[in-house]
VEXBA-948419 format. One line per 3 residues: their letters; for each residue x, y, z of C-alpha. Coordinates in nm, 2 decimals, always signed. Last residue first. Layout:
A = X:Y:Z ~ ... $
This chain:
LLD = +5.91:+10.70:+6.26 ~ +6.18:+10.75:+6.01 ~ +6.22:+11.12:+6.13 $
AIK = +6.24:+11.00:+6.48 ~ +6.51:+10.72:+6.40 ~ +6.69:+11.01:+6.21 $
DWA = +6.70:+11.22:+6.52 ~ +6.84:+10.91:+6.71 ~ +7.10:+10.84:+6.46 $
EAP = +7.21:+11.20:+6.46 ~ +7.31:+11.14:+6.84 ~ +7.59:+10.92:+6.71 $
IRG = +7.60:+10.55:+6.74 ~ +7.94:+10.48:+6.89 ~ +8.18:+10.29:+6.67 $
TYT = +8.06:+10.21:+6.31 ~ +7.70:+10.34:+6.19 ~ +7.53:+10.22:+5.90 $
EVL = +7.26:+10.41:+5.73 ~ +6.91:+10.37:+5.55 ~ +6.92:+9.97:+5.52 $
KGS = +6.57:+9.87:+5.41 ~ +6.31:+9.67:+5.60 ~ +6.04:+9.85:+5.48 $
KDL = +5.97:+10.06:+5.83 ~ +6.32:+10.19:+5.77 ~ +6.63:+9.98:+5.87 $
LWA = +6.94:+10.15:+6.07 ~ +7.23:+9.91:+6.04 ~ +7.48:+9.93:+6.37 $
TPL = +7.86:+9.83:+6.38 ~ +8.02:+9.78:+6.70 ~ +8.25:+9.63:+6.62 $
QAP = +8.51:+9.66:+6.33 ~ +8.52:+9.50:+6.00 ~ +8.16:+9.36:+6.02 $
RPA = +8.08:+8.99:+6.02 ~ +7.95:+8.89:+5.71 ~ +7.62:+9.03:+5.55 $
NGK = +7.33:+8.81:+5.40 ~ +7.22:+8.64:+5.70 ~ +7.13:+8.30:+5.86 $
YAP = +7.15:+8.20:+6.19 ~ +7.02:+7.85:+6.23 ~ +7.40:+7.67:+6.28 $
NGS = +7.41:+7.98:+6.55 ~ +7.79:+8.11:+6.53 ~ +7.57:+8.44:+6.47 $
WLA = +7.48:+8.44:+6.81 ~ +7.09:+8.63:+6.85 ~ +6.97:+8.90:+7.11 $
AFR = +6.62:+9.04:+7.09 ~ +6.57:+9.32:+7.31 ~ +6.60:+9.42:+7.69 $
QSA = +6.49:+9.75:+7.87 ~ +6.13:+9.68:+7.93 ~ +6.22:+9.35:+8.09 $
PVM = +6.43:+9.53:+8.37 ~ +6.82:+9.49:+8.35 ~ +7.01:+9.34:+8.62 $
TAV = +6.92:+8.96:+8.63 ~ +6.84:+8.91:+8.27 ~ +7.11:+9.12:+8.18 $
LRE = +7.38:+8.85:+8.36 ~ +7.20:+8.58:+8.17 ~ +7.23:+8.73:+7.87 $
YDL = +7.63:+8.78:+7.92 ~ +7.65:+8.44:+7.99 ~ +7.49:+8.34:+7.70 $
ADQ = +7.68:+8.56:+7.48 ~ +8.00:+8.40:+7.63 ~ +7.89:+8.04:+7.58 $
ERR = +7.83:+8.10:+7.23 ~ +8.19:+8.10:+7.18 ~ +8.40:+8.31:+6.91 $
DFS = +8.12:+8.61:+7.02 ~ +7.97:+8.76:+6.71 ~ +7.66:+8.86:+6.90 $
ISV = +7.37:+8.99:+6.69 ~ +7.16:+9.30:+6.87 ~ +6.82:+9.40:+6.78 $
LEF = +6.65:+9.73:+6.88 ~ +6.30:+9.75:+6.77 ~ +6.09:+10.08:+6.71 $
PKG = +5.72:+10.11:+6.59 ~ +5.66:+10.35:+6.89 ~ +5.52:+10.21:+7.25 $
AWG = +5.87:+10.25:+7.41 ~ +6.10:+10.49:+7.18 ~ +6.28:+10.61:+7.50 $
QAN = +6.37:+10.30:+7.59 ~ +6.56:+10.26:+7.29 ~ +6.77:+10.53:+7.41 $
ARL = +6.81:+10.37:+7.77 ~ +6.90:+10.06:+7.65 ~ +7.17:+10.22:+7.36 $
EPM = +7.33:+10.40:+7.66 ~ +7.34:+10.11:+7.88 ~ +7.49:+9.91:+7.56 $
KDR = +7.74:+10.16:+7.52 ~ +8.03:+10.04:+7.76 ~ +7.95:+9.68:+7.66 $
CVA = +8.05:+9.75:+7.28 ~ +8.33:+10.00:+7.36 ~ +8.51:+9.70:+7.54 $
CDT = +8.46:+9.44:+7.31 ~ +8.51:+9.09:+7.41 ~ +8.12:+9.07:+7.46 $
SWF = +8.09:+9.14:+7.07 ~ +7.91:+9.36:+6.88 ~ +7.66:+9.40:+6.58 $
LVL = +7.37:+9.59:+6.67 ~ +7.07:+9.63:+6.45 ~ +6.85:+9.95:+6.49 $
VVK = +6.47:+9.85:+6.37 ~ +6.21:+10.12:+6.23 ~ +5.89:+9.91:+6.23 $
GRL = +5.66:+9.81:+5.99 ~ +5.86:+9.52:+5.88 ~ +5.96:+9.36:+6.20 $
AAL = +5.87:+8.99:+6.08 ~ +6.15:+9.04:+5.77 ~ +6.39:+9.00:+6.05 $
DFP = +6.30:+8.67:+6.14 ~ +6.36:+8.50:+6.49 ~ +6.27:+8.19:+6.65 $
AGT = +6.28:+8.20:+7.02 ~ +6.55:+8.01:+7.18 ~ +6.66:+8.26:+7.46 $
LTR = +6.97:+8.35:+7.30 ~ +6.74:+8.44:+6.95 ~ +6.70:+8.17:+6.71 $
GQI = +6.78:+8.24:+6.33 ~ +6.70:+8.47:+6.06 ~ +6.85:+8.79:+5.94 $
VPT = +6.82:+8.93:+5.56 ~ +6.90:+9.27:+5.52 ~ +6.70:+9.48:+5.27 $
EGA = +6.91:+9.71:+5.01 ~ +6.83:+10.09:+5.01 ~ +7.17:+10.17:+5.14 $
QLA = +7.48:+9.93:+5.06 ~ +7.51:+9.59:+5.22 ~ +7.86:+9.51:+5.32 $
LAP = +8.01:+9.21:+5.11 ~ +8.17:+9.39:+4.83 ~ +8.21:+9.16:+4.49 $
FPA = +8.55:+8.97:+4.54 ~ +8.80:+9.06:+4.28 ~ +8.80:+8.84:+3.96 $
LAL = +9.06:+8.58:+3.92 ~ +8.84:+8.31:+3.95 ~ +9.04:+8.01:+4.02 $
SLG = +9.13:+7.76:+3.80 ~ +9.11:+7.35:+3.73 ~ +9.19:+7.19:+3.41 $
LSL = +9.37:+6.88:+3.58 ~ +9.70:+7.06:+3.43 ~ +9.62:+7.39:+3.59 $
LTR = +9.56:+7.25:+3.95 ~ +9.91:+7.05:+3.92 ~ +10.06:+7.38:+3.81 $
PIL = +9.99:+7.54:+4.14 ~ +9.79:+7.88:+4.09 ~ +10.05:+8.19:+4.18 $
SPH = +10.13:+8.24:+3.84 ~ +9.77:+8.31:+3.76 ~ +9.77:+8.59:+4.02 $
M = +9.51:+8.54:+4.27 $
């Protein structure tokens, strides 16, 4: 904010706003994301507990048509890594928790247990993370076995990402 836009009342009280630009909020390659909370089924979740596995974290919303459309593809690709040290995790940025819960109930009735993965709602008071809502949904993070961010994908996860997962396994 430019100093001329700070109300004089605040200035007269000796209060001011930081004028430096905000730091980048997105994580960079090599950084370690933090995600903790409860899954939509109520189980405790800590991303750090998945160290030793390659992890794909999907940020999405049920009101995102592209997100919903790509879920079967993601499930099928993830199932291809069954028995390998790989996990798929989704973080819903739905405005209402009920929307995420309704979707999970539908998944529970239509998708085999072997194709389901941990799902969290970012609005849950127990949810803690070190990154804000992505600018575009879907967005995904690929983490290596040490828990560090390797790549970020926006939109459809490209075929090369699955090759990268194979390399990391």
